[in-house]
OpenMM code with the backbone's topology and positions (N, CA, C; nanometers):
from openmm import Vec3, app, unit

residues = "UNK UNK UNK UNK UNK UNK UNK UNK UNK UNK UNK UNK UNK UNK UNK UNK UNK UNK UNK UNK UNK UNK UNK UNK UNK UNK UNK UNK UNK UNK UNK UNK UNK UNK UNK UNK UNK UNK UNK UNK UNK UNK UNK UNK UNK UNK UNK UNK UNK UNK UNK UNK UNK UNK UNK UNK UNK UNK UNK UNK UNK UNK UNK UNK UNK UNK UNK UNK UNK UNK UNK UNK UNK UNK UNK UNK UNK UNK UNK UNK UNK UNK UNK UNK UNK UNK UNK UNK UNK UNK UNK UNK UNK UNK UNK UNK UNK UNK".split()
positions = [
    Vec3(2.5362, -13.6140, -3.2612),
    Vec3(2.4189, -13.6704, -3.3232),
    Vec3(2.3344, -13.5554, -3.3783),
    Vec3(2.2968, -13.5651, -3.5018),
    Vec3(2.2194, -13.4607, -3.5678),
    Vec3(2.0752, -13.5066, -3.5820),
    Vec3(1.9794, -13.4170, -3.5495),
    Vec3(1.8369, -13.4491, -3.5591),
    Vec3(1.7708, -13.3472, -3.6489),
    Vec3(1.6857, -13.3941, -3.7375),
    Vec3(1.6119, -13.3036, -3.8260),
    Vec3(1.4777, -13.2679, -3.7623),
    Vec3(1.4477, -13.1390, -3.7609),
    Vec3(1.3199, -13.0910, -3.7094),
    Vec3(1.2474, -13.0181, -3.8208),
    Vec3(1.1183, -13.0368, -3.8265),
    Vec3(1.0367, -12.9658, -3.9250),
    Vec3(0.9937, -12.8336, -3.8636),
    Vec3(1.0633, -12.7281, -3.8990),
    Vec3(1.0376, -12.5966, -3.8419),
    Vec3(0.9106, -12.5346, -3.8990),
    Vec3(0.8697, -12.5768, -4.0150),
    Vec3(0.7550, -12.5154, -4.0827),
    Vec3(0.6220, -12.5764, -4.0396),
    Vec3(0.6106, -12.6167, -3.9170),
    Vec3(0.4846, -12.6723, -3.8679),
    Vec3(0.3838, -12.5603, -3.8479),
    Vec3(0.2607, -12.5902, -3.8808),
    Vec3(0.1532, -12.4938, -3.8535),
    Vec3(0.1199, -12.5005, -3.7057),
    Vec3(0.1195, -12.3859, -3.6431),
    Vec3(0.0856, -12.3781, -3.5018),
    Vec3(-0.0471, -12.3060, -3.4903),
    Vec3(-0.1417, -12.3713, -3.4270),
    Vec3(-0.2734, -12.3116, -3.4079),
    Vec3(-0.2866, -12.2693, -3.2620),
    Vec3(-0.3126, -12.1424, -3.2423),
    Vec3(-0.3286, -12.0901, -3.1070),
    Vec3(-0.4755, -12.0579, -3.0859),
    Vec3(-0.5306, -12.1153, -2.9827),
    Vec3(-0.6707, -12.0904, -2.9502),
    Vec3(-0.6763, -11.9767, -2.8478),
    Vec3(-0.7491, -11.8737, -2.8831),
    Vec3(-0.7660, -11.7614, -2.7927),
    Vec3(-0.9063, -11.7692, -2.7344),
    Vec3(-0.9138, -11.7673, -2.6029),
    Vec3(-1.0441, -11.7765, -2.5366),
    Vec3(-1.1294, -11.6561, -2.5751),
    Vec3(-1.2564, -11.6795, -2.6045),
    Vec3(-1.3434, -11.5665, -2.6378),
    Vec3(-1.3580, -11.4722, -2.5187),
    Vec3(-1.3787, -11.3477, -2.5489),
    Vec3(-1.3943, -11.2450, -2.4459),
    Vec3(-1.5419, -11.2070, -2.4328),
    Vec3(-1.5783, -11.1617, -2.3127),
    Vec3(-1.7167, -11.1234, -2.2834),
    Vec3(-1.7207, -10.9846, -2.2218),
    Vec3(-1.8205, -10.9071, -2.2635),
    Vec3(-1.8433, -10.7738, -2.2081),
    Vec3(-1.9337, -10.7870, -2.0865),
    Vec3(-1.9027, -10.7152, -1.9806),
    Vec3(-1.9915, -10.7045, -1.8649),
    Vec3(-2.0661, -10.5721, -1.8812),
    Vec3(-2.1982, -10.5800, -1.8945),
    Vec3(-2.2786, -10.4626, -1.9266),
    Vec3(-2.3705, -10.4275, -1.8106),
    Vec3(-2.3654, -10.3005, -1.7693),
    Vec3(-2.4549, -10.2459, -1.6670),
    Vec3(-2.5689, -10.1743, -1.7386),
    Vec3(-2.6897, -10.1847, -1.6818),
    Vec3(-2.8065, -10.1167, -1.7374),
    Vec3(-2.8620, -10.0178, -1.6350),
    Vec3(-2.9022, -9.9035, -1.6839),
    Vec3(-2.9589, -9.8003, -1.5989),
    Vec3(-3.0966, -9.8418, -1.5474),
    Vec3(-3.1301, -9.7978, -1.4289),
    Vec3(-3.2657, -9.8121, -1.3756),
    Vec3(-3.2949, -9.6895, -1.2909),
    Vec3(-3.4174, -9.6781, -1.2440),
    Vec3(-3.4587, -9.5595, -1.1690),
    Vec3(-3.4417, -9.5735, -1.0176),
    Vec3(-3.3856, -9.6863, -0.9714),
    Vec3(-3.3757, -9.7121, -0.8280),
    Vec3(-3.2306, -9.7184, -0.7790),
    Vec3(-3.1458, -9.7898, -0.8504),
    Vec3(-3.0064, -9.8062, -0.8076),
    Vec3(-2.9366, -9.6705, -0.8055),
    Vec3(-2.8715, -9.6417, -0.6949),
    Vec3(-2.8097, -9.5099, -0.6812),
    Vec3(-2.6808, -9.4993, -0.7617),
    Vec3(-2.6527, -9.3770, -0.7998),
    Vec3(-2.5297, -9.3438, -0.8697),
    Vec3(-2.4099, -9.3840, -0.7845),
    Vec3(-2.4178, -9.3566, -0.6551),
    Vec3(-2.3087, -9.3879, -0.5621),
    Vec3(-2.2811, -9.5381, -0.5567),
    Vec3(-2.3886, -9.6184, -0.5582),
    Vec3(-2.3701, -9.7633, -0.5545),
    Vec3(-2.2998, -9.8117, -0.6810),
    Vec3(-2.3418, -9.7622, -0.7951),
    Vec3(-2.2794, -9.8022, -0.9225),
    Vec3(-2.1309, -9.7667, -0.9203),
    Vec3(-2.0979, -9.6481, -0.8752),
    Vec3(-1.9577, -9.6075, -0.8651),
    Vec3(-1.8818, -9.7013, -0.7717),
    Vec3(-1.9422, -9.7342, -0.6586),
    Vec3(-1.8779, -9.8232, -0.5619),
    Vec3(-1.8456, -9.9591, -0.6220),
    Vec3(-1.9415, -10.0228, -0.6891),
    Vec3(-1.9143, -10.1569, -0.7437),
    Vec3(-1.8176, -10.1511, -0.8614),
    Vec3(-1.8212, -10.0426, -0.9372),
    Vec3(-1.7230, -10.0283, -1.0466),
    Vec3(-1.5817, -10.0192, -0.9903),
    Vec3(-1.5675, -9.9518, -0.8786),
    Vec3(-1.4355, -9.9408, -0.8150),
    Vec3(-1.3970, -10.0720, -0.7458),
    Vec3(-1.4924, -10.1335, -0.6781),
    Vec3(-1.4636, -10.2522, -0.5971),
    Vec3(-1.4399, -10.3770, -0.6817),
    Vec3(-1.5248, -10.4032, -0.7801),
    Vec3(-1.5153, -10.5276, -0.8569),
    Vec3(-1.4455, -10.5129, -0.9913),
    Vec3(-1.4410, -10.3910, -1.0439),
    Vec3(-1.3822, -10.3702, -1.1761),
    Vec3(-1.2551, -10.2864, -1.1701),
    Vec3(-1.2141, -10.2484, -1.0494),
    Vec3(-1.0889, -10.1774, -1.0241),
    Vec3(-1.0774, -10.0465, -1.1033),
    Vec3(-1.1914, -9.9785, -1.1193),
    Vec3(-1.1905, -9.8467, -1.1825),
    Vec3(-1.1475, -9.7443, -1.0777),
    Vec3(-1.0738, -9.6439, -1.1217),
    Vec3(-1.0464, -9.5343, -1.0295),
    Vec3(-1.1719, -9.4470, -1.0218),
    Vec3(-1.1748, -9.3537, -0.9283),
    Vec3(-1.2953, -9.2740, -0.9045),
    Vec3(-1.3418, -9.2026, -1.0309),
    Vec3(-1.2512, -9.1395, -1.1006),
    Vec3(-1.2884, -9.0647, -1.2213),
    Vec3(-1.3466, -9.1563, -1.3288),
    Vec3(-1.2835, -9.2701, -1.3530),
    Vec3(-1.3331, -9.3644, -1.4539),
    Vec3(-1.4699, -9.4187, -1.4133),
    Vec3(-1.4867, -9.4492, -1.2843),
    Vec3(-1.6151, -9.5007, -1.2353),
    Vec3(-1.7244, -9.3959, -1.2505),
    Vec3(-1.6944, -9.2722, -1.2171),
    Vec3(-1.7929, -9.1645, -1.2319),
    Vec3(-1.8306, -9.1435, -1.3784),
    Vec3(-1.7306, -9.1444, -1.4664),
    Vec3(-1.7577, -9.1261, -1.6095),
    Vec3(-1.8435, -9.2383, -1.6655),
    Vec3(-1.8129, -9.3621, -1.6258),
    Vec3(-1.8916, -9.4748, -1.6743),
    Vec3(-2.0328, -9.4708, -1.6162),
    Vec3(-2.0468, -9.4362, -1.4896),
    Vec3(-2.1801, -9.4249, -1.4281),
    Vec3(-2.2629, -9.3185, -1.5011),
    Vec3(-2.2004, -9.2083, -1.5380),
    Vec3(-2.2706, -9.1040, -1.6152),
    Vec3(-2.3158, -9.1587, -1.7506),
    Vec3(-2.2270, -9.2316, -1.8179),
    Vec3(-2.2619, -9.2899, -1.9482),
    Vec3(-2.3803, -9.3855, -1.9339),
    Vec3(-2.3760, -9.4713, -1.8329),
    Vec3(-2.4854, -9.5664, -1.8089),
    Vec3(-2.6156, -9.4899, -1.7855),
    Vec3(-2.6083, -9.3856, -1.7063),
    Vec3(-2.7262, -9.3056, -1.6734),
    Vec3(-2.7848, -9.2375, -1.7977),
    Vec3(-2.6994, -9.1821, -1.8802),
    Vec3(-2.7466, -9.1037, -1.9948),
    Vec3(-2.7807, -9.1870, -2.1180),
    Vec3(-2.7126, -9.3002, -2.1372),
    Vec3(-2.7375, -9.3800, -2.2585),
    Vec3(-2.8166, -9.5073, -2.2315),
    Vec3(-2.8312, -9.5428, -2.1034),
    Vec3(-2.9085, -9.6621, -2.0693),
    Vec3(-2.8254, -9.7844, -2.0389),
    Vec3(-2.6988, -9.7843, -2.0825),
    Vec3(-2.6119, -9.8986, -2.0526),
    Vec3(-2.4670, -9.8600, -2.0753),
    Vec3(-2.3782, -9.9444, -2.0249),
    Vec3(-2.2357, -9.9212, -2.0436),
    Vec3(-2.1562, -10.0461, -2.0123),
    Vec3(-2.0436, -10.0615, -2.0791),
    Vec3(-1.9573, -10.1779, -2.0607),
    Vec3(-1.8580, -10.1488, -1.9478),
    Vec3(-1.8664, -10.2303, -1.8437),
    Vec3(-1.7780, -10.2137, -1.7282),
    Vec3(-1.6412, -10.2756, -1.7526),
    Vec3(-1.6341, -10.3733, -1.8429),
    Vec3(-1.5062, -10.4366, -1.8728),
    Vec3(-1.5246, -10.5530, -1.9679),
    Vec3(-1.4138, -10.6014, -2.0193),
    Vec3(-1.4122, -10.7152, -2.1107),
    Vec3(-1.3146, -10.8172, -2.0541),
    Vec3(-1.3650, -10.9414, -2.0395),
    Vec3(-1.2885, -11.0448, -1.9711),
    Vec3(-1.3139, -11.1815, -2.0339),
    Vec3(-1.2324, -11.2797, -1.9948),
    Vec3(-1.2626, -11.4188, -2.0257),
    Vec3(-1.3960, -11.4535, -1.9584),
    Vec3(-1.4645, -11.5543, -2.0103),
    Vec3(-1.5997, -11.5875, -1.9646),
    Vec3(-1.6093, -11.6041, -1.8126),
    Vec3(-1.5222, -11.6841, -1.7549),
    Vec3(-1.5315, -11.7123, -1.6103),
    Vec3(-1.5160, -11.5854, -1.5263),
    Vec3(-1.4263, -11.4995, -1.5673),
    Vec3(-1.4055, -11.3751, -1.4937),
    Vec3(-1.5250, -11.2828, -1.5111),
    Vec3(-1.5741, -11.2712, -1.6345),
    Vec3(-1.6912, -11.1857, -1.6613),
    Vec3(-1.8111, -11.2336, -1.5802),
    Vec3(-1.8337, -11.3627, -1.5793),
    Vec3(-1.9476, -11.4195, -1.5057),
    Vec3(-1.9338, -11.3941, -1.3554),
    Vec3(-1.8137, -11.4119, -1.3033),
    Vec3(-1.7904, -11.3873, -1.1604),
    Vec3(-1.8156, -11.2412, -1.1249),
    Vec3(-1.7648, -11.1491, -1.2056),
    Vec3(-1.7846, -11.0068, -1.1784),
    Vec3(-1.9322, -10.9693, -1.1874),
    Vec3(-2.0035, -11.0275, -1.2829),
    Vec3(-2.1468, -11.0041, -1.2942),
    Vec3(-2.2177, -11.0532, -1.1679),
    Vec3(-2.1860, -11.1738, -1.1247),
    Vec3(-2.2501, -11.2305, -1.0063),
    Vec3(-2.2167, -11.1509, -0.8803),
    Vec3(-2.0920, -11.1084, -0.8654),
    Vec3(-2.0534, -11.0280, -0.7488),
    Vec3(-2.1332, -10.8978, -0.7448),
    Vec3(-2.1475, -10.8348, -0.8600),
    Vec3(-2.2185, -10.7077, -0.8682),
    Vec3(-2.3664, -10.7255, -0.8365),
    Vec3(-2.4278, -10.8267, -0.8955),
    Vec3(-2.5703, -10.8517, -0.8712),
    Vec3(-2.5941, -10.8868, -0.7242),
    Vec3(-2.5083, -10.9690, -0.6669),
    Vec3(-2.5229, -11.0059, -0.5255),
    Vec3(-2.5129, -10.8819, -0.4359),
    Vec3(-2.4157, -10.7955, -0.4634),
    Vec3(-2.4005, -10.6731, -0.3848),
    Vec3(-2.5232, -10.5834, -0.4010),
    Vec3(-2.5762, -10.5754, -0.5219),
    Vec3(-2.6951, -10.4926, -0.5467),
    Vec3(-2.8150, -10.5463, -0.4700),
    Vec3(-2.8354, -10.6763, -0.4728),
    Vec3(-2.9506, -10.7348, -0.4035),
    Vec3(-2.9407, -10.7163, -0.2525),
    Vec3(-2.8191, -10.7216, -0.1983),
    Vec3(-2.8009, -10.6989, -0.0548),
    Vec3(-2.8438, -10.5588, -0.0151),
    Vec3(-2.8333, -10.4660, -0.1091),
    Vec3(-2.8735, -10.3271, -0.0840),
    Vec3(-3.0139, -10.2975, -0.1375),
    Vec3(-3.0838, -10.4030, -0.1813),
    Vec3(-3.2200, -10.3924, -0.2372),
    Vec3(-3.2264, -10.3069, -0.3636),
    Vec3(-3.1223, -10.3151, -0.4459),
    Vec3(-3.1215, -10.2466, -0.5743),
    Vec3(-3.1501, -10.3471, -0.6856),
    Vec3(-3.2262, -10.3064, -0.7867),
    Vec3(-3.2598, -10.3974, -0.8964),
    Vec3(-3.1587, -10.3930, -1.0120),
    Vec3(-3.0386, -10.3457, -0.9877),
    Vec3(-2.9393, -10.3281, -1.0937),
    Vec3(-2.9317, -10.4511, -1.1830),
    Vec3(-2.9430, -10.4272, -1.3132),
    Vec3(-2.9320, -10.5352, -1.4120),
    Vec3(-2.7917, -10.5324, -1.4709),
    Vec3(-2.7264, -10.6471, -1.4664),
    Vec3(-2.5917, -10.6639, -1.5232),
    Vec3(-2.5939, -10.7926, -1.6031),
    Vec3(-2.5431, -10.7858, -1.7253),
    Vec3(-2.5369, -10.9051, -1.8107),
    Vec3(-2.3974, -10.9193, -1.8687),
    Vec3(-2.3732, -11.0361, -1.9290),
    Vec3(-2.2514, -11.0540, -2.0074),
    Vec3(-2.2905, -11.0933, -2.1487),
    Vec3(-2.2119, -11.0490, -2.2441),
    Vec3(-2.2336, -11.0788, -2.3854),
    Vec3(-2.0980, -11.1034, -2.4509),
    Vec3(-2.0920, -11.1958, -2.5465),
    Vec3(-1.9658, -11.2160, -2.6161),
    Vec3(-1.9259, -11.0913, -2.6953),
    Vec3(-1.7973, -11.0682, -2.7009),
    Vec3(-1.7453, -10.9593, -2.7836),
    Vec3(-1.7417, -11.0112, -2.9271),
    Vec3(-1.7915, -10.9315, -3.0186),
    Vec3(-1.7937, -10.9754, -3.1595),
    Vec3(-1.6603, -10.9566, -3.2246),
] * unit.nanometer
topology = app.Topology()
chain = topology.addChain("A")
for resn in residues:
    res = topology.addResidue(resn, chain)
    for name in ("N", "CA", "C"):
        topology.addAtom(name, app.Element.getBySymbol(name[0]), res)
């Protein structure tokens, strides 16, 4: 039995938008704490965490990672919760990637 298939169908693939997790510098949160959460929640190695912490310190902000919305939001919340437990005012936000 022979069946005809239309191979030239248009296929539309929806790609979930990505979000940046952004850390902001402040005068209270310690460098060590920022390195710790970058390693713990963002799986940065020590060198990458130190480099990013330096960038955040010197430029005022830095992108810790780019993820699907749910993951970005979870990582932001985990980081903020950990900061508040240590009485740090660390500001972390998420923004869509353009």
